[in-house]
N, C-alpha and C positions, 0 to 999 in steps of 0.2 A: 504494500500500500504506500503510495507516494504522498507526501505531505505538501501542502501549498506553502510557499514562502510567507513568513510572518504569522503562521498559525501554529499553535502548540501541537505537538505530536499527539494523536489520539491514544497511542499506547501509554502515554503518561497518565491518562485517566484510568487505566486498567490495572490498578494495584490489587492486592488480595481482597481488600474490603469491597472494591467496586465489583470484582468478579463474584464475591459472595452475594452482594445485592442483586446482581443480574441473575444468579442461580435461583434466588428466592422468587424473583419476578417471573422466571420461566416456569416455576411450579404453579404460581397463581399471580397473574398480572394485576389482580385487584387487591392483593394483600396490602394492608395499611403500612405506612412508613413506620409507625410505632412498632408493629409486629416484626417487621423486617429488622428494625433497629435492635430489638431484643436478641435476635438470632445472630446478627453480625457485630453486636456490641458497639453500636453507635447510637447517638440520639436521633429522635425522629427528625429534627431539623437537619442534621448532617445527612441523613439518608435522602431527605427531600432535595437538598442541594446537589448531592451526587447524582441522583436520578435526573434532575434537570440538566446538569452539565453533560451527562451521557446522552441524553435525548437531543440537546442542542448540537452536540458534536456529531450526531448521526451514528453513534455507536449502537444505540438501541432505539426501538420503537415499541410502544405498548399498544397492541391491537387485539381485536377479537378474531380468533381463528375459527372458521366455520368448517363443518364437514359438508362437502359438496353434495353427497348423497342425501343428507338430511335437508338440504336446501333445494332439493328437486332437480339436481343435476346428476343424471345417471351415467354419464360417459366422460371419462378423463383420458387424455392421451398426451404423449410427448411426440412432437413433430420435428424430425430432422429436416433442415432446409438447406439446400445449396443455392447459391446466388451468382449472378453475373452482374457486374457493375459496382456501384458505390455501396459497400457493405453497411456503412452507418445509416445511409438514407433508407435502405431497404429494411434494416432492423427497426428504424423509427416507424416505418409504415406498418410493419408486422405488429409492433407493440401497440399500435392504435386500435387493433381489433379488440373488441370488448371481451371476447372469450379467452384471450391470452392472459394468464395470470403469472407467468414466469417466462423470461426470455433472456438467453445468454448468447453472446458472440463466442465462438469456440474455434478450436483447431481440429484437424482430423478430417473425417469423411464429410462432416457437415459444417457449414459456416455459422448456422444458428440452430439452437435448440429452443423450442417453444412448447410450454405446457398449455394445453387448452382444457377448458371445462365446459361441457355442453350438456344440453338436456337429454339427448338421445343420439343414436347413430345417424339419424337423418340430419340432425343439427350439425353433428361433426362433419358429415359429408358436405354440407352446405358451406361451412366455414373453410374447409380445405379446398374444395373444388371451385367454388364460386367467388370466394373472397381472398383467401391467401394466395392461390395460384394466379389471381388476377392482378396481383401487385407486380408492377414492372420490375424485372430483375430477378424474380423468383424463378429459378430454373427447375428444381425438383423438390419434392417433399416425400418423406417416408414416415408413416404413422406407426406408433407403438402404443396400442390401446392397453390401458391399465386393466388387469383382470382382478388383482387383489393387492391392497396396500399392506406391506409387511413391516415397514418402519418409516416413521416420520419424526424427526427431532429438530429442536431449535436450541439445543444445549451446547453450542460450539464454544470452545475456548474458556470454559469456566470450571471445568472439572479436571 
């Protein structure tokens, strides 16, 4: 991760106390600062300040994570995309599709990997065939339909 000139390194924010706070929030993002403070041995105010600094620095976000199946979305897939042309411009266009919830520029067989969340197979087909492949510069797509979720974690770097 490169730092911008004049900005403090984000890693300076990640001491053992900060990692402990993050670990507590990963278990329950609604946990009170007072409860977290008891576990990590800091005051409620100190926890609040640290969470604010971590949030402002872009180290953490506190969000509600939903289960797509419970929200009425019956089909998830990863789409490998190869492109011709300006990779950044094409990635921007792909990212604008509402069904895309995750997009990375990568190396290897594909230029982009996009996770899509759709209502059903018909919706997935429409997203890929009519919208994604219509983006100028998208050369090929390969779909990997999710059959079963085996692991999903958000606990990076704190254990």
